C-alpha positions as MATLAB code, in Angstrom:
seq = 'MEYNIGDIVRTKKVHPCGNKEWEITRVGIDFKLKCLKCGTTVTMPREKALKIITKKLEKN';
ca = [
       0.000    0.000    0.000;
       1.204    3.516   -0.775;
       1.281    6.135    1.990;
       1.488    9.902    1.565;
       1.920   12.856    3.880;
      -1.410   13.723    5.505;
      -2.813   10.174    5.412;
      -4.599    8.995    8.562;
      -3.697    5.433    9.603;
      -4.688    2.997   12.353;
      -2.023    0.991   14.235;
      -2.044   -2.419   15.921;
      -1.001   -1.155   19.345;
      -2.718    1.544   21.381;
      -0.710    4.682   22.254;
      -0.493    5.369   26.038;
      -3.072    8.171   25.595;
      -5.590    5.548   24.375;
      -5.558    6.410   20.660;
      -4.858    4.178   17.635;
      -5.158    6.815   14.907;
      -2.128    8.686   13.556;
      -1.383   11.218   10.823;
       1.651   10.608    8.605;
       3.836   13.736    8.570;
       6.946   12.311    6.856;
       7.479    9.486    4.367;
      10.835    8.158    3.213;
      13.381    5.873    4.821;
      11.729    6.877    8.102;
       8.057    7.467    8.802;
       7.022   10.259   11.157;
       3.624    9.766   12.777;
       1.619   12.281   14.821;
      -0.938   11.048   17.358;
      -4.331   12.599   16.601;
      -5.388   12.664   20.263;
      -2.384   14.039   22.175;
      -0.172   15.400   19.373;
       2.928   13.325   20.196;
       5.203   12.655   17.217;
       7.117    9.427   16.694;
       9.805    8.699   14.099;
      10.500    5.084   13.138;
      12.123    3.137   10.322;
       9.880    2.442    7.318;
      10.044   -1.317    7.853;
       8.724   -1.068   11.431;
       6.032    1.458   10.500;
       4.696   -0.793    7.740;
       4.421   -3.651   10.252;
       2.417   -1.680   12.850;
       0.004    0.035   10.439;
      -3.178   -2.009    9.994;
      -5.187    0.204    7.644;
      -5.476    3.584    5.993;
      -8.532    5.614    7.005;
     -10.553    8.092    4.953;
      -9.588   11.748    5.313;
     -12.296   13.912    6.894;
];
């Protein structure tokens, strides 16, 4: 699946704030994800990000 900046995705694990929905803010060798509930940003290698993302949600 192809991911772009601004896409909203759902992850397997729940963030400590209780949210599973993230916005992609960077795509490349690393993915940068921003939690939609608390605003925390996380940077991780592409390979790991592709493993934890379960589906791409519709943009509102």
